[in-house]
N, C-alpha and C positions, 0 to 999 in steps of 0.2 A: 017325523020331523020336517016341517017345510024349509024351503032354500032361506025364507025371509028369516025364520027362526035361527038358522044356522048363521048366518050373516049377523042378525043382532047378538048372539053368543059370540061370535068373532070380533065385533066391535067393542064389546065391553071387556074382553080379554086383552084385546089392544089398549084400550085405556085402561085397565089395572097395572100391565106392563109400562106405559107411558108414567103413570102416578109413581110406580115403585121405583123406576129410572129417574123422576125428578128428585123424589124425598130422598134418594141414594147420594144423587149428585150436591144437592142442598146440605145434606150431612157431611159430607166429604169437604165441601166447601167452608164450613163452619169450623171445623178442625183444623183444617189448613189454616183460615185466619187467625184461630186462636192459637195456633203454633208460631205464626209470625209475631203475634204480640208479645207471647211469653219471650221470645228470642229477642226482639227489642226491648223488652224490660230488661232483660238480663245483659243485654251490651249496654243500655241507658246505666244499669249500677256499675257495670264495670268500669264505663267512663268517668262517673262520678268520683270526685276526690274522697279520698278516704279518712279525711280531716278539714276543719276549719279555723281560720284565724280567729274564730270565735271563740276557742277552747274546748271545742269538744273533737272526738273521734267517732268514727263510724264502725262500729264492731262487725266484724266477719260474721255472717249466718248463711243457713241453708234450708230451702224451705222443701219439704219432701210430702208428697199425694200418697196417702197409703189406702185410699179408698174411701172409706168413711170419714176420715178426718186428714186434715194437714198436721204436720208436725214442724216446727220451726225449730231448729237448733242455732243457740246464739253462743257464741265465746267473748266473753267479758274479763280479760286477764287486768291483775291489779285493781278489780272493782271492790268498793265497799258494798258487801251484798245485801245490807238493811238498806240502803239507798234504791235498790232496783224498783223501778216503776214500769208496769206494764200497763198501757191503757187500750180500749178499742173503741173505734167510730166506723160506723159501716162495714165495709171491707178493709179497713186499715187498721195493723197494729204499730202502736209506737210506743218506743222504748227509750227510758232515760235512766243514767246509774251515775252515781259518782266514782271518782277514782279514789282509793286509799288516801293517797298523796299525790300530788300535782306532779305532771310529768313534764321537764322543760325540755326542747330540742332546739340546738342552735342550727342555724343554715338551711332548715327546711322552710322557710318562709319565702325563699326567693327574694327577699330583699336585703338579705344578708343579717338579718336580726333573729330574734330568739321567740319560737312558738311556745305558749304554755297550755297544757290540755288540764280539765279538770273533770271531765265526763265524757260519756257515752251519748249517743243521740242516733236514732234509727227509726224510720217509719217505714213499713214492711205492707206492700199492698198483696192481697190474695184475692182469687178470683168470687170468692162467695161472701154475702155478708154476715158477718161474726154475731153472734149470740154469745155476749159475755157469761152466760150462766151455762155454757156449754162448753165453757175454754179450761183447761187445766193449767198451771204454771207450777213448774218446778225447777229448783235451783238447788246446784250442787256444786262448789267447788268451781264458783264464777264462770260456770257455765248453766245457761237457762234453757229448758226445754218447754215449748209450748205446745199443747195440744188441744186444737182448734176442731170440732167436731160440725162436719157437714149440716 
């Protein structure tokens, strides 16, 4: 093998290593950026009020990534289970449900008045586009489980 062939072989190997390093750095950057986005979404969710003067509450929920699907757990105490409405648009899950009976709380409004709640509302954003035909919704004792297959 000539020196020129050896040089070409070495040069190709250097280019392969360079490409591998670039792909690795790009993948790590994408992962880190997605982690930052998820953290910001979580912080934003924590800072949002859990109720509105318009008469609705935001339910507690958790999203779990289990590989081939996302599982969303939603707690809806005092809900009228027959009114639970779950809809999907693009990568959003929208939940509405009426309370069995209205809930009044005084002094929560910050204005010395009374706040009346009559339903739950929430919009949950997932990192994938949702195919409604691949979604399973289970309701049991005021708890909703939504399985969204990727």
